[in-house]
C-alpha positions in Angstrom: -64.8 -76.7 116.7 -63.4 -79.1 119.3 -66.8 -80.8 119.6 -67.0 -81.1 115.8 -63.6 -82.8 115.7 -64.7 -85.2 118.5 -67.8 -86.1 116.5 -65.8 -86.7 113.3 -63.3 -88.8 115.2 -66.1 -90.9 116.7 -67.7 -91.4 113.3 -64.4 -92.5 111.9 -63.7 -94.9 114.8 -67.2 -96.4 114.4 -66.7 -96.8 110.7 -63.3 -98.4 111.2 -64.7 -100.8 113.8 -67.6 -101.9 111.5 -65.4 -102.3 108.4 -62.5 -104.1 110.1 -64.8 -106.9 111.3 -64.9 -107.9 107.6 -61.8 -110.2 107.1 -59.4 -109.2 104.5 -60.6 -105.7 103.7 -58.1 -102.8 103.5 -59.4 -99.3 104.0 -58.0 -97.4 101.1 -60.1 -94.7 99.4 -59.9 -94.9 95.6 -60.8 -92.1 93.3 -61.6 -93.9 90.1 -62.3 -90.7 88.2 -58.8 -89.2 88.3 -56.6 -89.8 85.3 -57.4 -93.4 84.6 -55.9 -92.9 81.2 -57.2 -94.3 78.0 -60.4 -96.2 78.6 -63.4 -97.5 76.6 -65.4 -94.3 76.7 -62.5 -92.2 75.2 -61.9 -94.4 72.2 -63.6 -93.2 69.0 -63.5 -95.9 66.3 -62.9 -94.8 62.7 -66.1 -94.2 60.7 -64.8 -96.3 57.8 -63.8 -99.9 57.2 -60.3 -100.9 56.2 -59.3 -104.6 56.6 -56.8 -106.9 55.0 -56.4 -110.7 55.3 -53.7 -112.9 54.0 -54.6 -116.2 52.3 -52.1 -118.7 50.8 -51.4 -116.8 47.6 -53.6 -113.7 47.9 -54.4 -110.6 50.0 -58.0 -109.8 50.4 -59.0 -106.1 50.9 -62.3 -104.8 52.3 -62.7 -101.0 52.2 -65.6 -98.7 52.6 -66.6 -95.1 53.4 -63.1 -93.7 53.2 -62.7 -90.1 51.9 -65.2 -87.7 50.3 -67.7 -89.4 48.0 -66.9 -89.0 44.3 -63.2 -88.2 44.7 -60.6 -90.6 43.4 -58.0 -92.3 45.6 -55.4 -95.1 45.4 -54.4 -98.0 47.7 -50.6 -98.2 48.2 -48.1 -100.3 50.1 -44.9 -99.6 52.0 -42.5 -101.8 53.8 -42.9 -101.6 57.6 -39.7 -99.5 58.1 -40.8 -97.0 55.4 -43.0 -93.9 56.0 -44.8 -91.2 54.0 -44.2 -87.6 54.5 -46.7 -86.2 57.0 -46.8 -89.2 59.3 -46.7 -88.1 62.9 -44.3 -90.7 64.3 -41.6 -92.5 62.3 -39.4 -93.8 65.1 -35.8 -94.0 63.9 -36.7 -95.0 60.3 -34.0 -94.5 57.7 -36.7 -94.1 55.0 -39.1 -91.2 55.4 -40.8 -90.0 52.3 -40.5 -93.3 50.6 -42.2 -94.0 47.3 -45.1 -96.5 47.8 -46.2 -99.3 45.6 -49.6 -98.7 44.0 -52.0 -101.6 44.5 -55.4 -100.4 43.2 -57.6 -97.4 42.6 -60.5 -96.5 44.9 -63.5 -94.3 44.5 -63.9 -92.5 47.8 -67.0 -93.1 49.9 -67.8 -96.4 48.2 -67.3 -100.0 49.2 -64.6 -102.1 47.5 -63.7 -105.7 48.0 -60.9 -107.1 45.9 -58.1 -109.6 45.8 -54.4 -108.9 45.0 -51.5 -111.2 44.5 -49.8 -111.8 47.8 -46.3 -112.4 46.4 -44.8 -109.6 44.3 -41.4 -108.4 43.1 -38.9 -110.3 41.0 -40.0 -113.9 40.6 -42.9 -113.2 43.0 -40.7 -113.8 46.1 -41.6 -110.8 48.3 -44.5 -111.6 50.7 -47.0 -108.8 50.8 -48.1 -110.0 54.2 -45.3 -107.8 55.7 -46.4 -104.6 54.0 -48.5 -101.9 55.5 -51.2 -100.3 53.4 -52.7 -96.8 53.0 -55.5 -95.1 51.1 -54.1 -91.9 49.6 -55.9 -89.1 47.8 -54.8 -88.0 44.4 -52.7 -85.3 46.1 -51.1 -88.0 48.3 -52.9 -87.0 51.5 -53.3 -90.0 53.9 -57.0 -90.8 54.0 -56.6 -94.1 55.9 -53.8 -96.2 57.2 -51.3 -97.5 57.7 -53.1 -100.8 58.1 -51.6 -104.3 58.4 -53.0 -107.8 57.7 -54.9 -109.0 60.7 -56.0 -112.4 59.5 -53.2 -114.7 58.4 -53.7 -118.1 56.9 -51.2 -120.4 58.7 -49.2 -123.1 57.1 -49.3 -125.7 59.9 -52.9 -125.5 60.9 -54.4 -124.4 64.3 -54.1 -127.7 66.1 -51.9 -127.4 69.2 -49.4 -130.3 69.1 -48.7 -130.1 72.8 -50.8 -131.7 75.5 -53.1 -129.4 77.5 -51.2 -127.8 80.4 -52.0 -129.4 83.7 -52.1 -126.0 85.5 -50.8 -122.4 85.1 -47.7 -123.4 87.1 -44.2 -122.9 85.7 -40.7 -122.1 86.8 -37.7 -120.4 85.1 -35.3 -123.2 84.5 -32.0 -121.3 84.7 -31.8 -121.5 80.8 -30.9 -125.2 81.0 -32.7 -128.5 81.1 -33.4 -129.8 84.6 -35.7 -132.5 85.9 -36.7 -130.2 88.7 -39.2 -128.6 86.4 -40.9 -132.0 86.0 -40.5 -132.8 89.7 -42.3 -129.6 90.6 -45.2 -130.6 88.3 -44.8 -127.5 86.1 -46.4 -127.1 82.7 -44.4 -124.0 81.8 -40.8 -122.8 81.7 -39.0 -119.9 80.2 -35.6 -119.8 78.5 -33.5 -116.7 77.7 -32.3 -116.9 74.1 -29.3 -114.7 73.4 -29.2 -114.1 69.7 -25.8 -112.5 69.5 -24.0 -115.0 67.2 -26.8 -116.8 65.6 -27.5 -114.7 62.5 -24.9 -115.0 59.8 -24.3 -111.7 58.0 -25.2 -111.6 54.3 -23.0 -108.5 53.8 -19.9 -106.8 55.1 -20.4 -103.2 56.2 -17.6 -100.7 56.4 -18.4 -98.3 59.2 -16.0 -95.7 57.8 -16.8 -95.7 54.1 -20.4 -96.8 54.6 -19.9 -99.3 51.8 -21.7 -102.6 51.7 -20.2 -105.7 50.2 -22.3 -108.8 49.7 -21.1 -112.1 51.2 -21.7 -115.2 49.0 -21.4 -118.3 51.1 -20.5 -121.7 49.7 -22.9 -124.4 50.9 -21.6 -127.8 51.8 -22.3 -130.8 54.0 -20.4 -132.0 57.1 -19.8 -135.5 58.4 -23.1 -135.3 60.3 -25.0 -134.6 57.1 -25.7 -131.0 58.2 -25.6 -128.0 56.0 -22.4 -125.9 56.2 -21.6 -122.4 54.9 -18.1 -121.3 54.1 -16.5 -118.0 53.3 -12.7 -118.0 52.8 -11.2 -120.2 55.6 -14.3 -119.9 57.8 -16.9 -122.7 57.9 -19.9 -123.1 60.1 -22.7 -125.7 60.5 -25.9 -123.8 59.7 -29.5 -123.9 58.8 -31.4 -121.4 56.6 -34.7 -120.0 55.4 -35.6 -118.3 52.2 -37.3 -115.0 53.0 -38.5 -112.4 50.6 -36.3 -113.7 47.8 -33.1 -114.0 49.8 -31.5 -116.8 51.7 -30.7 -116.2 55.4 -28.4 -118.5 57.4 -28.3 -119.2 61.1 -25.4 -120.8 62.8 -25.9 -124.0 64.8 -22.7 -123.6 66.8 -20.9 -120.3 67.6 -20.6 -118.4 70.8 -20.3 -121.3 73.2 -23.6 -122.1 75.0 -25.6 -119.5 73.1 -26.1 -121.5 70.0 -29.1 -122.9 68.1 -28.1 -126.5 68.8 -27.9 -125.7 72.5 -31.4 -124.3 72.6 -32.8 -127.0 70.3 -31.7 -129.6 72.8 -33.3 -127.9 75.8 -36.6 -127.1 74.0 -36.9 -130.7 72.7 -36.4 -132.2 76.1 -39.0 -130.0 77.7 -41.4 -130.6 74.9 -41.0 -134.4 75.4 -41.8 -133.8 79.1 -45.0 -132.0 78.2 -43.6 -128.6 79.3 -44.5 -125.5 77.3 -41.4 -123.3 76.6 -41.5 -119.6 76.4 -38.5 -118.0 74.7 -37.2 -114.6 75.9 -35.5 -113.1 72.9 -32.4 -111.0 73.9 -29.6 -109.3 72.0 -26.3 -107.6 72.7 -24.5 -105.3 70.3 -21.4 -107.4 69.5 -20.8 -106.2 66.0 -17.0 -106.2 65.4 -15.6 -104.4 62.4 -12.5 -106.7 62.6 -14.5 -109.9 62.7 -17.3 -109.2 60.3 -18.9 -112.6 60.5 -20.0 -112.2 64.2 -23.1 -110.1 63.8 -24.8 -108.2 61.0 -24.2 -104.5 61.5 -27.8 -103.4 60.7 -29.6 -105.5 63.3 -28.5 -103.1 66.1 -29.0 -99.4 66.5 -25.8 -97.5 65.7 -26.0 -95.5 68.9 -25.7 -98.6 71.0 -22.3 -99.6 69.5 -19.6 -100.5 71.9 -21.9 -101.1 74.8 -22.0 -104.9 75.1 -23.0 -105.0 78.8 -26.7 -104.2 78.3 -29.3 -105.8 76.1 -30.3 -103.8 73.0 -33.4 -103.8 70.9 -33.3 -105.5 67.5 -33.2 -102.7 64.9 -36.0 -102.9 62.3 -35.7 -99.3 61.2 -33.9 -100.2 58.0 -34.4 -102.7 55.2 -31.5 -105.0 56.3 -32.5 -105.1 59.9 -36.2 -105.6 59.3 -35.5 -108.4 56.8 -33.1 -110.1 59.2 -35.7 -109.9 61.9 -38.5 -111.2 59.8 -36.4 -114.0 58.4 -35.2 -115.1 61.9 -38.7 -115.1 63.3 -40.0 -117.1 60.3 -37.1 -119.5 60.8 -38.0 -120.0 64.5 -41.7 -120.3 63.7 -41.1 -122.9 61.1 -38.5 -124.7 63.4 -40.5 -124.8 66.6 -44.2 -125.0 65.6 -44.2 -128.2 63.6 -46.0 -131.2 65.1 -43.3 -133.7 66.0 -40.5 -131.3 65.4 -37.1 -132.8 66.2 -36.2 -129.4 67.8 -39.3 -129.3 70.1 -42.2 -126.8 70.2 -42.4 -123.1 71.1 -45.5 -120.8 70.7 -44.8 -117.8 73.0 -42.0 -115.3 72.5 -41.1 -112.5 74.8 -39.4 -109.7 72.8 -36.7 -108.1 75.0 -36.6 -107.7 78.7 -38.5 -105.0 80.7 -38.8 -102.7 77.7 -40.2 -99.9 79.8 -36.7 -99.4 81.1 -34.6 -99.4 77.9 -31.5 -97.8 79.4 -31.0 -101.0 81.4 -32.6 -103.7 79.4 -33.6 -102.6 75.9 -31.2 -100.0 74.6 -32.1 -98.1 71.5 -30.1 -94.9 72.0 -26.8 -94.2 73.7 -26.7 -93.8 77.5 -25.8 -90.1 77.1 -28.6 -89.4 74.6 -32.1 -88.3 75.6 -34.8 -91.0 75.5 -37.0 -91.1 72.5 -40.6 -89.8 72.9 -43.0 -92.6 74.0 -44.6 -92.5 70.5 -41.3 -92.9 68.6 -40.0 -95.5 71.0 -43.1 -97.6 70.5 -43.0 -97.0 66.8 -39.7 -99.0 66.9 -40.8 -101.6 69.4 -44.2 -102.2 68.0 -42.7 -102.6 64.5 -40.5 -105.4 65.9 -43.6 -106.9 67.6 -45.7 -106.6 64.4 -43.1 -108.3 62.1 -42.6 -111.1 64.6 -46.3 -111.7 65.0 -46.8 -111.9 61.3 -43.8 -114.2 60.8 -44.9 -116.6 63.6 -48.6 -116.5 62.7 -47.6 -117.5 59.1 -46.6 -120.9 60.5 -49.0 -121.5 63.4 -52.2 -119.8 64.6 -51.4 -120.3 68.2 -48.0 -118.4 68.2 -48.0 -115.2 70.3 -45.6 -112.4 71.0 -45.3 -110.8 74.5 -44.2 -107.4 75.7 -42.0 -107.5 78.8 -42.7 -105.0 81.6 -41.4 -104.3 85.1 -43.6 -104.2 88.2 -44.1 -100.5 87.7 -47.4 -99.4 86.2 -48.8 -95.8 86.1 -45.4 -94.5 87.2 -42.1 -95.1 85.4 -39.3 -97.1 86.8 -37.0 -95.6 84.2 -38.0 -93.9 81.0 -41.6 -95.0 80.4 -44.7 -96.0 82.5 -46.0 -99.4 81.4 -49.6 -98.4 81.6 -48.9 -95.4 79.3 -47.2 -97.8 76.9 -50.1 -100.2 76.8 -52.6 -97.4 76.5 -50.7 -96.1 73.5 -50.2 -99.6 72.0 -54.0 -100.1 72.3 -54.7 -97.0 70.3 -52.0 -97.8 67.7 -53.1 -101.4 67.1 -56.8 -100.6 67.0 -56.1 -98.1 64.3 -53.5 -100.1 62.4 -54.8 -103.7 62.8 -55.4 -105.4 66.1 -53.5 -108.6 66.9 -53.3 -110.8 70.0 -50.0 -109.7 71.6 -49.8 -110.5 75.3 -48.0 -109.2 78.3 -45.0 -110.7 80.0 -45.4 -109.1 83.4 -42.9 -109.1 86.3 -45.0 -108.6 89.5 -42.4 -108.6 92.2 -43.2 -106.9 95.5 -42.6 -103.2 95.5 -39.3 -103.9 97.3 -37.9 -107.0 95.6 -35.8 -108.2 98.5 -38.4 -108.2 101.2 -39.9 -111.7 101.9 -43.1 -110.4 103.4 -43.9 -108.3 100.4 -47.6 -108.0 101.4 -46.8 -106.0 104.5 -44.3 -103.8 102.7 -46.7 -103.2 99.8 -49.6 -102.2 102.1 -47.3 -99.8 104.0 -46.4 -98.2 100.6 -48.9 -95.4 100.8 -48.7 -94.7 97.0 -49.9 -98.2 96.0 -53.7 -98.7 95.5 -56.2 -101.0 93.8 -56.9 -98.4 91.2 -56.1 -98.6 87.5 -53.8 -95.7 88.4 -51.6 -97.5 90.9 -47.9 -96.7 90.5 -47.0 -100.4 90.7 -48.6 -103.7 90.1 -47.2 -106.4 92.4 -48.4 -109.7 93.7 -50.4 -107.7 96.2 -52.6 -106.0 93.7 -52.2 -108.1 90.6 -55.9 -108.1 90.1 -55.6 -104.6 88.8 -54.1 -106.0 85.6 -57.1 -108.2 85.2 -59.4 -105.2 85.5 -57.4 -103.2 83.1 -57.3 -105.9 80.4 -61.0 -106.6 80.8 -61.8 -103.2 79.3 -63.4 -103.7 75.9 -60.8 -101.8 73.9 -57.9 -103.6 75.6 -59.2 -106.9 74.2 -58.4 -108.5 70.8 -61.4 -109.8 69.0 -63.4 -109.8 72.3 -60.8 -111.9 74.2 -58.8 -110.6 77.1 -55.1 -110.5 76.3 -52.9 -113.3 77.7 -50.6 -112.6 80.6 -47.5 -114.7 81.2 -45.8 -113.9 84.4 -42.3 -114.7 83.1 -40.4 -113.2 86.0 -41.4 -112.6 89.6 -40.6 -114.4 92.8 -40.4 -114.1 96.6 -37.1 -113.7 98.3 -35.8 -115.3 101.5 -32.9 -113.7 103.3 -29.3 -114.9 102.9 -28.6 -118.3 104.4 -26.0 -116.6 106.6 -28.7 -114.2 108.0 -30.0 -114.6 111.5 -33.5 -114.1 110.0 -33.1 -117.0 107.5 -35.5 -119.4 109.3 -38.2 -116.7 109.6 -37.9 -115.5 106.0 -38.0 -119.1 104.7 -41.5 -119.3 106.2 -42.5 -116.0 104.8 -41.2 -117.0 101.4 -43.2 -120.2 101.5 -46.3 -118.2 102.5 -45.7 -115.7 99.6 -45.3 -118.5 97.1 -48.6 -120.0 98.2 -50.3 -116.5 98.1 -49.1 -115.6 94.6 -50.2 -118.9 93.0 -53.6 -119.0 94.7 -54.2 -115.4 93.5 -53.1 -116.2 90.0 -55.4 -119.2 89.9 -58.3 -116.9 90.3 -57.3 -114.4 87.6 -58.4 -115.6 84.1 -56.0 -113.3 82.3 -53.0 -115.2 83.7 -52.1 -118.1 81.4 -48.8 -119.0 83.1 -47.0 -118.3 86.4 -43.4 -118.9 85.6 -41.8 -118.5 89.0 -38.4 -116.8 89.2 -36.2 -118.6 90.1 -35.4 -122.3 90.7 -31.9 -121.6 92.3 -30.6 -118.6 94.2 -28.3 -116.5 92.0 -24.9 -116.1 93.6 -24.6 -112.5 92.4 -28.1 -111.0 92.7 -28.0 -110.3 96.4 -31.7 -111.4 96.5 -32.7 -114.9 97.2 -35.7 -115.9 95.1 -34.6 -119.5 94.5 -36.5 -122.6 95.7 -33.0 -123.9 96.3 -29.9 -122.2 97.8 -27.2 -121.4 95.3 -25.2 -124.6 95.8 -28.3 -126.8 95.7 -27.4 -128.0 99.2 -30.7 -126.9 100.7 -34.3 -127.2 99.4 -36.3 -124.3 100.9 -39.8 -125.0 102.3 -41.2 -122.9 99.3 -40.1 -125.8 97.0 -42.7 -128.2 98.4 -45.3 -125.5 98.7 -44.9 -124.7 95.0 -44.7 -128.4 94.1 -48.2 -129.2 95.6 -49.9 -125.8 95.5 -51.8 -126.7 92.3 -52.8 -130.2 93.5 -55.7 -131.4 95.6 -53.4 -131.0 98.6 -53.0 -127.3 98.1 -54.7 -126.4 101.3 -52.7 -128.9 103.4 -49.4 -127.7 102.1 -50.2 -124.0 102.3 -52.2 -123.6 105.5 -49.3 -123.9 107.9 -47.8 -120.8 106.4 -51.0 -118.7 106.5 -50.0 -117.3 109.9 -47.0 -115.6 108.4 -49.2 -113.3 106.3 -49.9 -110.3 108.5 -50.3 -106.7 107.5 -51.2 -103.4 109.1 -53.4 -100.7 107.7 -52.7 -97.1 108.6 -56.0 -95.2 108.8 -54.6 -91.7 109.2 -53.3 -89.3 111.9 -54.8 -89.9 115.3 -56.5 -93.1 114.3 -55.0 -96.5 115.6 -53.6 -98.7 112.9 -55.4 -102.0 112.3 -53.6 -105.3 111.9 -54.8 -108.3 110.0 -53.6 -111.9 110.3 -54.6 -115.5 111.2 -53.2 -115.2 114.7 -55.1 -111.9 115.2 -58.3 -113.7 114.4 -59.6 -111.8 111.4 -58.1 -113.9 108.7 -59.3 -117.5 108.3 -58.0 -118.5 104.9 -56.0 -117.4 101.9 -59.1 -115.9 100.4 -59.0 -113.3 103.2 -55.5 -112.3 102.2 -56.3 -111.6 98.5 -57.8 -108.2 99.0 -54.9 -106.3 100.4 -56.1 -103.3 98.4 -59.6 -102.2 97.6 -60.4 -102.5 93.9 -63.3 -103.2 91.6 -62.3 -106.8 91.4 -64.9 -109.1 93.0 -63.1 -111.5 95.3 -66.5 -113.0 96.3 -66.4 -114.8 93.0 -64.0 -117.3 94.5 -63.5 -120.8 93.2 -61.2 -123.1 95.1 -61.6 -125.6 92.2 -59.3 -123.4 90.2 -56.4 -124.0 92.6 -56.1 -127.7 93.0 -56.5 -128.7 89.4 -53.6 -131.2 89.2 -54.6 -134.6 90.7 -51.8 -136.7 92.0 -51.6 -140.1 93.8 -51.9 -139.7 97.6 -48.7 -141.7 98.1 -46.9 -139.1 96.1 -47.7 -136.3 98.5 -45.2 -135.7 101.3 
């Protein structure tokens, strides 16, 4: 037995020696067969066809092979918040067992292509784009559906009015306009839009009697020539949109900095600078029964009342909330997608923040209530996504909605595991009409406050390069590329877009004795993350978080210190990392990227690094974890894509 152990140990040592001569390889064994979740082989597509497209004034249906040949069926429609009896998941809908609208008859098992009026209801004002459609038997059994429109004829055309981005590089701009975004050479930025006071209620709601009283505003014009709305002694500057036969108003000024006029100004300045803006849509529950003009009651979930500290999900589970949401997103789509818009341009919208952790960032139930099942939670969230997608696509083909996720993946940070959410969303949208939603990922290191995240991530024995890894960080971000490349995860054959709307590398506090060392580690990490993202085709934008240290976070992601008195080395690294000088600016920091691989009990650990002699460039640092991603397909031309004048380089 002792001799056997000695032989095994010798084999292991020889194997380690031979493998560790290959720069940049980590020695993690990956079992790809264990619980990889939903994948291409497991998906069984329906054996029938059910498609709907929306033209300017019509809906086109294409149906075949549904039901038993010779039997009669009917095609019906429901609003997105309504459900039929017998549906498995209804979220928190207030209308289960609703009476559908009959559209047409259908002879089961046959093929049927027909056109229906898109606009229905009184004076043909209700847009059938927003309905979901079913095929029901004569006994009201669901034979197919729900199915949504997946092709939407847009109003403004598909031409992108913005110049092509110079690179993937972006920075979160502290929700303000700053010339630092331009100085960094960024093509992207992200702004958090707090919607709390923007939507003017169309009705009063008495929370005691449950009575609803309509509000009839009086329209006027102020001295600036702007629309005003008045009710009693209250008057506000506003704008509006007519949506599904009803007028919805949105205040230009109310709630201090969180106003439409404030955001219009920022968006327009960035648009003029050629910077693409992503809006992160956030909401608090600030409904006040004593000031009924602040916020419509029905746009938030009743269980979140009184908790104004956390963000809540927009409530689309009722007719009022769903229509407010659709109207608001149409309003934004119309406002920000027009070529030459006086308010600027926006084409990407993140709905909520880190929605896999709703207790903290996307509340839908009270803190003392049990979480919804994953299926019912996503019924609510995907309905919000679906309505927003249709509203935005109605105005421009390039508009996109994004789901915001933490740096967790196959394990849950809070209520839900992001991978499980996207697995389920994949199934849901494949069966109900696929659309090109994207991911707003937050790939911090596994410990957000550690500057040398690569070393900490590798020492985290649970992290891997498998699709099952508990977390996706900067160190194994390529796992997200592998996951999204699966056939079923795509939309119309295209890999879904990833916008890294939050994620940074911390230094230590300026008062720390480690400050100088961590500044160098932060600069190295900033170079690492951008170089890696340049090689990942799924990543459309790297919006670094953040420009300036936040005085209350206790973590120091900023490229400047909090008082702007000190520009960190990471600033210049990020400024030039996408230019032809990327190697010159990043190479001095390569020596700070070292990591140690533990090979098991009784086997010496192995260290990697430039100073050790087994790392010669950033390419060697990319493969911190073994995965199926092929880092040999390496293209340095993808990094230095922004050409600047030599005299402009420091």
